[in-house]
A tleap script that builds the chain and sets N, CA, C and O, in Angstrom:
source leaprc.protein.ff14SB
mol = sequence {
  NMET LYS ALA ASP LEU GLU ILE ILE LYS HIE
  PHE ALA ALA GLU ARG LEU GLY ASP ALA VAL
  THR ALA ARG GLU ILE ARG ARG PHE VAL ASP
  ASP ASN CYS ARG VAL ALA VAL GLU HIE PHE
  GLY GLY ASP ALA PRO TRP ALA ASP ASP LEU
  HIE ALA GLY TRP GLU HIE GLY LEU ASP ALA
  ARG ARG ARG GLU ALA ALA ASP LEU ALA LEU
  LEU LEU GLN SER VAL GLY MET ALA LEU PHE
  GLN ALA VAL ALA ASN TYR SER HIE THR ASP
  VAL VAL ALA ALA THR THR ILE ASN MET GLN
  ILE PRO GLY PHE LEU PRO GLY GLU PRO TYR
  HIE GLY PRO SER THR SER VAL ASP VAL ARG
  PRO ALA CLEU
}
set mol.1.N position { 0.983 -1.330 -0.100 }
set mol.1.CA position { 0.002 0.163 0.091 }
set mol.1.C position { 0.658 1.351 -0.033 }
set mol.1.O position { 0.155 2.334 -0.576 }
set mol.2.N position { 2.204 1.306 0.634 }
set mol.2.CA position { 3.155 2.600 0.480 }
set mol.2.C position { 3.296 2.736 -0.983 }
set mol.2.O position { 3.464 3.935 -1.206 }
set mol.3.N position { 3.304 2.164 -1.917 }
set mol.3.CA position { 3.790 2.330 -3.053 }
set mol.3.C position { 2.280 3.187 -3.804 }
set mol.3.O position { 2.405 4.035 -4.688 }
set mol.4.N position { 1.055 2.795 -3.295 }
set mol.4.CA position { 0.155 3.190 -3.896 }
set mol.4.C position { -0.090 5.144 -3.376 }
set mol.4.O position { -0.372 6.174 -3.988 }
set mol.5.N position { 0.167 4.839 -2.185 }
set mol.5.CA position { 0.366 6.312 -1.433 }
set mol.5.C position { 1.441 7.209 -2.337 }
set mol.5.O position { 1.334 8.386 -2.681 }
set mol.6.N position { 2.530 6.243 -2.610 }
set mol.6.CA position { 3.418 7.377 -3.397 }
set mol.6.C position { 3.036 7.700 -4.245 }
set mol.6.O position { 3.433 8.837 -4.503 }
set mol.7.N position { 1.995 7.060 -5.378 }
set mol.7.CA position { 1.889 7.231 -6.568 }
set mol.7.C position { 0.720 8.617 -6.574 }
set mol.7.O position { 0.685 9.512 -7.418 }
set mol.8.N position { -0.129 8.471 -5.436 }
set mol.8.CA position { -1.060 9.487 -4.934 }
set mol.8.C position { -0.461 10.901 -4.829 }
set mol.8.O position { -0.858 11.916 -5.401 }
set mol.9.N position { 0.541 10.767 -4.008 }
set mol.9.CA position { 1.310 12.004 -3.480 }
set mol.9.C position { 2.067 12.495 -4.668 }
set mol.9.O position { 2.409 13.676 -4.619 }
set mol.10.N position { 2.387 11.811 -5.716 }
set mol.10.CA position { 3.284 12.169 -6.819 }
set mol.10.C position { 2.127 12.765 -7.957 }
set mol.10.O position { 2.448 13.602 -8.800 }
set mol.11.N position { 1.030 12.321 -7.870 }
set mol.11.CA position { -0.289 12.762 -9.002 }
set mol.11.C position { -0.693 14.254 -7.949 }
set mol.11.O position { -0.815 15.305 -8.579 }
set mol.12.N position { -0.847 14.303 -6.733 }
set mol.12.CA position { -1.311 15.535 -5.952 }
set mol.12.C position { 0.018 16.537 -6.296 }
set mol.12.O position { -0.179 17.731 -6.520 }
set mol.13.N position { 1.214 16.032 -6.318 }
set mol.13.CA position { 2.122 17.234 -6.791 }
set mol.13.C position { 2.237 17.728 -7.769 }
set mol.13.O position { 2.633 18.893 -7.805 }
set mol.14.N position { 1.935 17.032 -8.924 }
set mol.14.CA position { 1.996 17.296 -10.490 }
set mol.14.C position { 0.626 18.204 -10.619 }
set mol.14.O position { 0.414 18.997 -11.537 }
set mol.15.N position { -0.207 17.948 -9.585 }
set mol.15.CA position { -1.694 18.765 -9.748 }
set mol.15.C position { -1.244 20.338 -9.125 }
set mol.15.O position { -1.793 21.351 -9.559 }
set mol.16.N position { -0.390 20.382 -8.269 }
set mol.16.CA position { -0.149 21.602 -7.847 }
set mol.16.C position { 0.472 22.323 -8.470 }
set mol.16.O position { 0.186 23.520 -8.511 }
set mol.17.N position { 1.719 21.692 -9.277 }
set mol.17.CA position { 2.442 22.270 -10.009 }
set mol.17.C position { 1.599 22.759 -11.549 }
set mol.17.O position { 1.979 23.642 -12.318 }
set mol.18.N position { 0.485 21.967 -11.676 }
set mol.18.CA position { 0.228 22.451 -13.299 }
set mol.18.C position { -1.254 23.892 -12.540 }
set mol.18.O position { -1.885 24.548 -13.369 }
set mol.19.N position { -1.521 24.099 -10.994 }
set mol.19.CA position { -2.016 24.990 -10.781 }
set mol.19.C position { -1.139 26.123 -10.940 }
set mol.19.O position { -1.524 27.179 -11.441 }
set mol.20.N position { 0.080 25.917 -10.505 }
set mol.20.CA position { 1.243 27.106 -10.668 }
set mol.20.C position { 1.095 27.139 -12.121 }
set mol.20.O position { 0.848 28.293 -12.470 }
set mol.21.N position { 1.146 26.363 -13.060 }
set mol.21.CA position { 1.375 26.820 -14.439 }
set mol.21.C position { 0.173 27.458 -14.872 }
set mol.21.O position { 0.390 28.452 -15.565 }
set mol.22.N position { -1.214 27.146 -14.642 }
set mol.22.CA position { -2.224 28.000 -14.894 }
set mol.22.C position { -2.425 29.354 -14.532 }
set mol.22.O position { -2.975 30.190 -15.248 }
set mol.23.N position { -1.865 29.587 -13.156 }
set mol.23.CA position { -1.717 31.024 -12.607 }
set mol.23.C position { -0.732 31.718 -13.793 }
set mol.23.O position { -0.980 32.816 -14.293 }
set mol.24.N position { 0.441 30.871 -14.154 }
set mol.24.CA position { 1.133 31.878 -14.747 }
set mol.24.C position { 0.739 31.805 -16.178 }
set mol.24.O position { 1.348 32.539 -16.957 }
set mol.25.N position { -0.199 31.019 -16.639 }
set mol.25.CA position { -0.870 31.435 -17.969 }
set mol.25.C position { -1.730 32.776 -18.129 }
set mol.25.O position { -1.789 33.610 -19.032 }
set mol.26.N position { -2.365 32.654 -16.912 }
set mol.26.CA position { -3.447 33.861 -16.497 }
set mol.26.C position { -2.340 35.208 -16.473 }
set mol.26.O position { -2.609 36.297 -16.981 }
set mol.27.N position { -1.239 34.931 -15.876 }
set mol.27.CA position { -0.658 36.128 -15.640 }
set mol.27.C position { -0.020 36.702 -16.977 }
set mol.27.O position { 0.049 37.915 -17.172 }
set mol.28.N position { 0.515 35.614 -18.026 }
set mol.28.CA position { 0.996 35.752 -19.140 }
set mol.28.C position { -0.191 36.508 -19.987 }
set mol.28.O position { 0.130 37.642 -20.340 }
set mol.29.N position { -1.125 36.206 -20.263 }
set mol.29.CA position { -2.457 36.797 -20.619 }
set mol.29.C position { -2.442 38.024 -20.314 }
set mol.29.O position { -2.220 38.916 -21.133 }
set mol.30.N position { -2.735 38.252 -18.795 }
set mol.30.CA position { -2.343 39.822 -18.352 }
set mol.30.C position { -1.395 40.685 -18.971 }
set mol.30.O position { -1.702 41.603 -19.731 }
set mol.31.N position { -0.640 40.484 -18.750 }
set mol.31.CA position { 0.849 41.111 -19.265 }
set mol.31.C position { 0.943 41.008 -20.652 }
set mol.31.O position { 1.364 42.051 -21.152 }
set mol.32.N position { 0.679 40.046 -21.516 }
set mol.32.CA position { 1.143 40.285 -23.060 }
set mol.32.C position { -0.105 40.150 -24.119 }
set mol.32.O position { 0.159 40.141 -25.321 }
set mol.33.N position { -1.260 40.061 -23.739 }
set mol.33.CA position { -2.170 39.984 -24.817 }
set mol.33.C position { -3.111 40.967 -25.004 }
set mol.33.O position { -3.994 40.801 -25.845 }
set mol.34.N position { -3.028 42.337 -24.094 }
set mol.34.CA position { -3.833 43.036 -24.452 }
set mol.34.C position { -3.473 43.745 -25.673 }
set mol.34.O position { -2.320 43.730 -26.104 }
set mol.35.N position { -4.460 44.387 -26.260 }
set mol.35.CA position { -4.005 45.170 -27.827 }
set mol.35.C position { -5.191 46.203 -27.878 }
set mol.35.O position { -6.399 46.034 -27.710 }
set mol.36.N position { -4.391 47.422 -28.191 }
set mol.36.CA position { -4.923 48.809 -28.348 }
set mol.36.C position { -5.820 48.566 -29.496 }
set mol.36.O position { -5.571 47.667 -30.300 }
set mol.37.N position { -7.056 49.482 -29.627 }
set mol.37.CA position { -8.184 49.585 -30.568 }
set mol.37.C position { -7.383 49.729 -31.697 }
set mol.37.O position { -7.620 49.051 -32.697 }
set mol.38.N position { -6.229 50.732 -31.657 }
set mol.38.CA position { -5.803 51.153 -32.965 }
set mol.38.C position { -5.370 50.146 -34.035 }
set mol.38.O position { -5.299 50.316 -35.252 }
set mol.39.N position { -5.131 49.189 -33.392 }
set mol.39.CA position { -4.561 47.969 -34.085 }
set mol.39.C position { -5.423 47.108 -34.557 }
set mol.39.O position { -5.017 46.022 -34.972 }
set mol.40.N position { -6.824 47.448 -34.582 }
set mol.40.CA position { -8.060 46.813 -35.126 }
set mol.40.C position { -8.403 47.675 -35.961 }
set mol.40.O position { -9.546 47.377 -36.306 }
set mol.41.N position { -7.930 48.940 -36.698 }
set mol.41.CA position { -8.333 49.414 -37.811 }
set mol.41.C position { -8.361 50.908 -37.453 }
set mol.41.O position { -8.713 51.706 -38.322 }
set mol.42.N position { -8.062 51.275 -36.406 }
set mol.42.CA position { -8.134 52.665 -36.267 }
set mol.42.C position { -9.439 53.290 -35.870 }
set mol.42.O position { -10.155 53.105 -34.886 }
set mol.43.N position { -9.544 54.059 -36.877 }
set mol.43.CA position { -10.869 54.922 -37.015 }
set mol.43.C position { -11.919 54.056 -37.640 }
set mol.43.O position { -13.074 54.481 -37.600 }
set mol.44.N position { -11.648 52.724 -38.299 }
set mol.44.CA position { -12.423 52.149 -39.255 }
set mol.44.C position { -14.004 51.911 -38.551 }
set mol.44.O position { -13.969 51.865 -37.321 }
set mol.45.N position { -15.081 51.789 -39.043 }
set mol.45.CA position { -16.507 51.337 -38.135 }
set mol.45.C position { -16.340 50.263 -37.858 }
set mol.45.O position { -17.271 49.909 -37.135 }
set mol.46.N position { -15.430 49.234 -38.073 }
set mol.46.CA position { -15.595 47.702 -37.367 }
set mol.46.C position { -14.598 47.599 -36.184 }
set mol.46.O position { -14.720 46.743 -35.307 }
set mol.47.N position { -13.528 48.590 -36.212 }
set mol.47.CA position { -12.521 48.658 -34.820 }
set mol.47.C position { -13.084 48.339 -33.557 }
set mol.47.O position { -12.694 47.352 -32.934 }
set mol.48.N position { -13.976 49.100 -33.127 }
set mol.48.CA position { -14.538 49.005 -31.804 }
set mol.48.C position { -15.331 47.784 -31.588 }
set mol.48.O position { -15.472 47.424 -30.419 }
set mol.49.N position { -15.869 47.092 -32.524 }
set mol.49.CA position { -16.469 45.575 -32.276 }
set mol.49.C position { -15.345 44.693 -32.196 }
set mol.49.O position { -15.258 43.909 -31.251 }
set mol.50.N position { -14.381 44.748 -33.196 }
set mol.50.CA position { -13.267 43.967 -33.065 }
set mol.50.C position { -12.395 43.754 -31.981 }
set mol.50.O position { -11.743 42.751 -31.692 }
set mol.51.N position { -12.487 44.915 -31.390 }
set mol.51.CA position { -11.629 45.103 -30.060 }
set mol.51.C position { -12.485 44.528 -28.973 }
set mol.51.O position { -12.110 43.631 -28.219 }
set mol.52.N position { -13.495 45.023 -28.949 }
set mol.52.CA position { -14.648 44.452 -28.139 }
set mol.52.C position { -14.730 42.855 -27.906 }
set mol.52.O position { -14.857 42.270 -26.830 }
set mol.53.N position { -14.634 42.359 -29.082 }
set mol.53.CA position { -14.618 40.956 -28.961 }
set mol.53.C position { -13.268 40.153 -28.823 }
set mol.53.O position { -13.305 38.933 -28.666 }
set mol.54.N position { -12.151 40.798 -28.880 }
set mol.54.CA position { -11.202 40.848 -28.629 }
set mol.54.C position { -10.828 40.507 -26.932 }
set mol.54.O position { -10.318 39.477 -26.492 }
set mol.55.N position { -11.246 41.677 -26.201 }
set mol.55.CA position { -11.508 42.111 -24.902 }
set mol.55.C position { -12.130 40.754 -24.006 }
set mol.55.O position { -11.652 40.220 -23.005 }
set mol.56.N position { -13.486 40.392 -24.838 }
set mol.56.CA position { -14.108 39.534 -24.399 }
set mol.56.C position { -13.582 38.222 -24.339 }
set mol.56.O position { -13.510 37.591 -23.285 }
set mol.57.N position { -13.224 37.805 -25.406 }
set mol.57.CA position { -12.419 36.441 -25.333 }
set mol.57.C position { -11.274 36.502 -24.429 }
set mol.57.O position { -11.110 35.607 -23.600 }
set mol.58.N position { -10.230 37.782 -24.551 }
set mol.58.CA position { -9.279 37.679 -23.176 }
set mol.58.C position { -9.833 37.348 -21.930 }
set mol.58.O position { -9.558 36.379 -21.221 }
set mol.59.N position { -10.565 38.166 -21.753 }
set mol.59.CA position { -11.298 38.116 -20.136 }
set mol.59.C position { -11.682 36.541 -19.912 }
set mol.59.O position { -11.411 36.049 -18.816 }
set mol.60.N position { -12.383 35.635 -21.044 }
set mol.60.CA position { -12.793 34.488 -21.100 }
set mol.60.C position { -11.860 33.481 -20.508 }
set mol.60.O position { -12.049 32.650 -19.620 }
set mol.61.N position { -10.387 33.880 -21.509 }
set mol.61.CA position { -9.337 32.917 -21.126 }
set mol.61.C position { -8.853 33.180 -19.515 }
set mol.61.O position { -8.459 32.329 -18.717 }
set mol.62.N position { -9.020 34.684 -19.298 }
set mol.62.CA position { -8.265 34.779 -17.839 }
set mol.62.C position { -9.068 34.069 -16.927 }
set mol.62.O position { -8.489 33.417 -16.058 }
set mol.63.N position { -10.531 34.080 -16.976 }
set mol.63.CA position { -11.222 33.408 -16.031 }
set mol.63.C position { -10.937 31.995 -16.224 }
set mol.63.O position { -10.657 31.377 -15.197 }
set mol.64.N position { -10.946 31.398 -17.243 }
set mol.64.CA position { -10.532 29.826 -17.369 }
set mol.64.C position { -9.356 29.459 -16.791 }
set mol.64.O position { -9.139 28.474 -16.085 }
set mol.65.N position { -8.611 30.322 -17.141 }
set mol.65.CA position { -7.162 30.136 -16.253 }
set mol.65.C position { -7.124 30.136 -14.906 }
set mol.65.O position { -6.366 29.360 -14.323 }
set mol.66.N position { -7.945 31.017 -14.212 }
set mol.66.CA position { -7.864 31.202 -12.627 }
set mol.66.C position { -8.676 29.967 -12.242 }
set mol.66.O position { -8.235 29.188 -11.397 }
set mol.67.N position { -9.837 29.774 -12.834 }
set mol.67.CA position { -11.018 28.568 -12.370 }
set mol.67.C position { -10.055 27.307 -12.238 }
set mol.67.O position { -10.007 26.610 -11.224 }
set mol.68.N position { -9.265 27.089 -13.431 }
set mol.68.CA position { -8.281 25.899 -13.611 }
set mol.68.C position { -7.014 25.862 -12.590 }
set mol.68.O position { -6.509 24.766 -12.345 }
set mol.69.N position { -6.625 26.743 -12.143 }
set mol.69.CA position { -5.698 26.978 -11.389 }
set mol.69.C position { -6.272 26.422 -9.772 }
set mol.69.O position { -5.687 25.544 -9.140 }
set mol.70.N position { -7.628 27.195 -9.245 }
set mol.70.CA position { -8.098 26.920 -8.322 }
set mol.70.C position { -8.647 25.355 -8.055 }
set mol.70.O position { -8.526 24.755 -6.987 }
set mol.71.N position { -9.285 24.829 -9.287 }
set mol.71.CA position { -9.675 23.519 -9.174 }
set mol.71.C position { -8.262 22.473 -8.984 }
set mol.71.O position { -8.223 21.622 -8.095 }
set mol.72.N position { -7.190 22.680 -9.918 }
set mol.72.CA position { -6.261 21.855 -9.563 }
set mol.72.C position { -5.332 22.007 -8.286 }
set mol.72.O position { -4.568 21.122 -7.902 }
set mol.73.N position { -5.483 23.155 -7.721 }
set mol.73.CA position { -5.066 23.188 -6.355 }
set mol.73.C position { -5.950 22.571 -5.115 }
set mol.73.O position { -5.528 22.141 -4.042 }
set mol.74.N position { -7.109 22.643 -5.518 }
set mol.74.CA position { -8.089 22.098 -4.577 }
set mol.74.C position { -7.577 20.691 -4.586 }
set mol.74.O position { -7.063 20.239 -3.562 }
set mol.75.N position { -7.717 19.729 -6.028 }
set mol.75.CA position { -7.485 18.330 -6.494 }
set mol.75.C position { -6.066 18.131 -5.612 }
set mol.75.O position { -6.037 17.235 -4.768 }
set mol.76.N position { -5.091 18.841 -5.791 }
set mol.76.CA position { -3.798 18.308 -5.420 }
set mol.76.C position { -3.782 18.319 -3.803 }
set mol.76.O position { -3.096 17.482 -3.217 }
set mol.77.N position { -4.577 19.316 -3.053 }
set mol.77.CA position { -4.490 19.490 -1.651 }
set mol.77.C position { -5.453 18.459 -0.834 }
set mol.77.O position { -5.227 17.959 0.268 }
set mol.78.N position { -6.706 18.261 -1.765 }
set mol.78.CA position { -7.227 16.963 -1.494 }
set mol.78.C position { -6.763 15.447 -1.442 }
set mol.78.O position { -7.090 14.498 -0.729 }
set mol.79.N position { -6.010 15.583 -2.322 }
set mol.79.CA position { -5.225 14.280 -2.344 }
set mol.79.C position { -4.075 14.059 -1.442 }
set mol.79.O position { -3.714 12.970 -0.996 }
set mol.80.N position { -3.493 15.315 -1.205 }
set mol.80.CA position { -2.523 15.148 -0.034 }
set mol.80.C position { -3.137 14.707 1.587 }
set mol.80.O position { -2.698 14.009 2.502 }
set mol.81.N position { -4.383 15.525 1.369 }
set mol.81.CA position { -4.919 15.164 2.821 }
set mol.81.C position { -5.517 13.858 3.019 }
set mol.81.O position { -5.731 13.406 4.144 }
set mol.82.N position { -5.871 13.068 1.633 }
set mol.82.CA position { -6.614 11.859 1.579 }
set mol.82.C position { -5.347 11.046 2.231 }
set mol.82.O position { -5.442 10.445 3.301 }
set mol.83.N position { -4.246 11.101 1.510 }
set mol.83.CA position { -2.963 10.241 1.848 }
set mol.83.C position { -2.753 10.586 3.550 }
set mol.83.O position { -2.587 9.643 4.324 }
set mol.84.N position { -2.774 11.799 3.979 }
set mol.84.CA position { -2.340 12.195 5.146 }
set mol.84.C position { -3.341 11.749 5.948 }
set mol.84.O position { -2.993 11.807 7.127 }
set mol.85.N position { -4.785 11.198 5.750 }
set mol.85.CA position { -5.942 10.597 6.835 }
set mol.85.C position { -5.511 9.434 6.498 }
set mol.85.O position { -5.693 8.751 7.505 }
set mol.86.N position { -4.981 8.688 5.580 }
set mol.86.CA position { -5.107 7.348 5.279 }
set mol.86.C position { -3.873 6.723 6.148 }
set mol.86.O position { -3.998 5.693 6.811 }
set mol.87.N position { -2.829 7.375 6.072 }
set mol.87.CA position { -1.522 6.763 6.472 }
set mol.87.C position { -1.026 7.528 8.001 }
set mol.87.O position { 0.086 7.463 8.525 }
set mol.88.N position { -2.455 8.376 8.572 }
set mol.88.CA position { -2.492 8.528 9.998 }
set mol.88.C position { -1.128 9.581 10.591 }
set mol.88.O position { -0.453 9.398 11.604 }
set mol.89.N position { -0.994 10.923 9.386 }
set mol.89.CA position { 0.171 11.703 9.525 }
set mol.89.C position { -0.886 12.753 8.963 }
set mol.89.O position { -1.930 12.419 8.403 }
set mol.90.N position { -0.500 14.003 9.173 }
set mol.90.CA position { -1.282 15.288 9.266 }
set mol.90.C position { -0.329 16.541 8.513 }
set mol.90.O position { 0.678 17.042 9.014 }
set mol.91.N position { -0.910 16.881 7.229 }
set mol.91.CA position { -0.435 17.702 6.223 }
set mol.91.C position { -0.543 19.089 6.683 }
set mol.91.O position { 0.280 19.949 6.369 }
set mol.92.N position { -1.459 19.281 7.353 }
set mol.92.CA position { -1.941 20.755 7.594 }
set mol.92.C position { -0.860 21.691 7.974 }
set mol.92.O position { -0.764 22.794 7.436 }
set mol.93.N position { -0.186 21.347 8.731 }
set mol.93.CA position { 0.897 22.437 9.021 }
set mol.93.C position { 1.821 22.626 7.992 }
set mol.93.O position { 2.043 23.827 7.835 }
set mol.94.N position { 2.506 21.835 7.155 }
set mol.94.CA position { 3.250 21.907 5.949 }
set mol.94.C position { 2.328 22.810 4.854 }
set mol.94.O position { 2.871 23.780 4.325 }
set mol.95.N position { 1.129 22.524 4.569 }
set mol.95.CA position { 0.482 22.997 3.726 }
set mol.95.C position { 0.348 24.512 4.008 }
set mol.95.O position { 0.582 25.352 3.139 }
set mol.96.N position { -0.025 24.807 5.218 }
set mol.96.CA position { -0.053 26.220 5.712 }
set mol.96.C position { 1.170 27.026 5.487 }
set mol.96.O position { 1.155 28.166 5.023 }
set mol.97.N position { 2.309 26.323 5.868 }
set mol.97.CA position { 3.597 27.042 5.702 }
set mol.97.C position { 3.800 27.225 4.204 }
set mol.97.O position { 4.244 28.328 3.886 }
set mol.98.N position { 3.551 26.324 3.182 }
set mol.98.CA position { 3.636 26.395 1.515 }
set mol.98.C position { 2.744 27.398 1.130 }
set mol.98.O position { 2.988 28.092 0.143 }
set mol.99.N position { 1.530 27.580 1.941 }
set mol.99.CA position { 0.600 28.484 1.523 }
set mol.99.C position { 0.687 30.106 1.516 }
set mol.99.O position { -0.022 30.916 0.920 }
set mol.100.N position { 2.073 30.358 2.596 }
set mol.100.CA position { 2.452 31.490 2.603 }
set mol.100.C position { 3.718 32.179 1.461 }
set mol.100.O position { 4.391 33.205 1.563 }
set mol.101.N position { 3.677 31.239 0.508 }
set mol.101.CA position { 4.776 31.460 -0.680 }
set mol.101.C position { 3.852 32.615 -1.499 }
set mol.101.O position { 2.678 32.403 -1.802 }
set mol.102.N position { 4.369 33.523 -1.725 }
set mol.102.CA position { 3.536 34.619 -2.602 }
set mol.102.C position { 3.448 33.920 -3.938 }
set mol.102.O position { 4.405 33.352 -4.465 }
set mol.103.N position { 1.895 34.022 -4.591 }
set mol.103.CA position { 1.797 33.106 -5.799 }
set mol.103.C position { 1.072 32.035 -5.670 }
set mol.103.O position { 0.552 31.524 -6.662 }
set mol.104.N position { 0.893 31.433 -4.221 }
set mol.104.CA position { 0.130 30.074 -4.187 }
set mol.104.C position { -1.048 30.027 -4.333 }
set mol.104.O position { -1.661 29.209 -5.018 }
set mol.105.N position { -1.675 31.286 -3.424 }
set mol.105.CA position { -2.943 31.165 -3.377 }
set mol.105.C position { -3.617 31.806 -4.949 }
set mol.105.O position { -3.156 32.725 -5.627 }
set mol.106.N position { -4.635 31.107 -5.170 }
set mol.106.CA position { -5.270 31.205 -6.321 }
set mol.106.C position { -5.621 32.900 -6.561 }
set mol.106.O position { -5.967 33.619 -5.624 }
set mol.107.N position { -5.475 33.367 -7.902 }
set mol.107.CA position { -5.801 34.686 -7.951 }
set mol.107.C position { -4.477 35.834 -7.400 }
set mol.107.O position { -4.603 37.058 -7.452 }
set mol.108.N position { -3.418 35.220 -6.961 }
set mol.108.CA position { -2.457 36.042 -6.530 }
set mol.108.C position { -1.544 36.004 -7.147 }
set mol.108.O position { -0.890 34.972 -7.001 }
set mol.109.N position { -1.028 36.973 -8.076 }
set mol.109.CA position { 0.263 36.701 -8.980 }
set mol.109.C position { 1.957 36.689 -8.298 }
set mol.109.O position { 2.443 37.433 -7.446 }
set mol.110.N position { 2.421 35.832 -8.863 }
set mol.110.CA position { 3.473 35.357 -8.351 }
set mol.110.C position { 4.497 36.084 -9.389 }
set mol.110.O position { 4.493 35.795 -10.585 }
set mol.111.N position { 5.278 36.947 -8.887 }
set mol.111.CA position { 6.252 37.868 -9.647 }
set mol.111.C position { 7.550 37.630 -9.384 }
set mol.111.O position { 8.339 38.570 -9.478 }
set mol.112.N position { 8.015 36.318 -9.004 }
set mol.112.CA position { 9.552 36.076 -8.385 }
set mol.112.C position { 10.149 35.684 -9.299 }
set mol.112.O position { 9.546 35.560 -10.365 }
set mol.113.N position { 11.508 35.357 -9.213 }
set mol.113.CA position { 12.488 34.854 -10.527 }
set mol.113.C position { 12.361 33.579 -10.942 }
set mol.113.O position { 13.343 33.156 -11.551 }
set mol.114.N position { 11.350 32.742 -10.786 }
set mol.114.CA position { 10.807 31.884 -11.422 }
set mol.114.C position { 9.641 31.151 -10.698 }
set mol.114.O position { 9.277 31.545 -9.590 }
set mol.115.N position { 8.963 29.931 -11.401 }
set mol.115.CA position { 7.946 29.526 -10.795 }
set mol.115.C position { 8.463 28.155 -10.202 }
set mol.115.O position { 7.609 27.331 -9.874 }
set mol.116.N position { 9.611 27.898 -10.066 }
set mol.116.CA position { 9.975 26.395 -9.728 }
set mol.116.C position { 9.483 26.172 -8.458 }
set mol.116.O position { 9.564 24.976 -8.181 }
set mol.117.N position { 8.989 26.865 -7.544 }
set mol.117.CA position { 8.567 26.717 -6.046 }
set mol.117.C position { 8.417 25.428 -5.524 }
set mol.117.O position { 7.351 24.985 -5.951 }
set mol.118.N position { 8.978 24.620 -4.806 }
set mol.118.CA position { 8.580 23.390 -4.628 }
set mol.118.C position { 7.311 23.434 -3.412 }
set mol.118.O position { 7.585 23.699 -2.242 }
set mol.119.N position { 5.832 23.124 -3.890 }
set mol.119.CA position { 4.893 23.395 -2.577 }
set mol.119.C position { 4.352 22.060 -2.299 }
set mol.119.O position { 3.220 21.971 -1.823 }
set mol.120.N position { 5.040 21.029 -2.546 }
set mol.120.CA position { 4.854 19.821 -2.031 }
set mol.120.C position { 4.782 19.561 -0.362 }
set mol.120.O position { 5.797 19.783 0.298 }
set mol.121.N position { 3.937 19.233 0.090 }
set mol.121.CA position { 4.304 18.978 1.776 }
set mol.121.C position { 5.092 17.705 1.948 }
set mol.121.O position { 4.892 16.676 1.303 }
set mol.122.N position { 5.835 17.841 2.706 }
set mol.122.CA position { 6.589 16.587 3.124 }
set mol.122.C position { 5.901 15.559 3.752 }
set mol.122.O position { 5.497 15.925 4.856 }
set mol.123.N position { 5.563 14.225 3.429 }
set mol.123.CA position { 4.714 13.339 4.313 }
set mol.123.C position { 5.906 12.284 4.782 }
set mol.123.O position { 5.642 11.354 5.543 }
savepdb mol mol.pdb
quit
C-alpha cells in the first residue's frame, strides 16, 4: 500500500504544479495579450467591435485559467489530505507554511524570479 500512497502523492504534487502553470498562463495573458483599439483598424467602423470581441475573449481566457488553477490546487490539496488521513499523518501544518509563498494562493500573482517553487508538503 505504501507504493500506492507514493503514486497518489506524486499525482497530487503534479496537480499543484499544474495549478502554478495555470496561474502563470493567466499572468501571461494579463501582461502580453492586451491590444490597443488602434491595432484593430483605428478609425474604421469595425475597429471597436473587433476590439470588444478581443477583450471579451481575453477576459474569458483569464477566467478559465484562474478557475483551472483553483480547481487543480483543490484537487492536489485534497489528495495530499487523503493520503495523510489514510497514513495517519497530518499535512495541515506543512501546507499552511507552503501557502504563505507569494503566488501560491489562487488569484495572487507570482512575480518572483521563477515559478519553480516546491509546494509539495513532506509526508
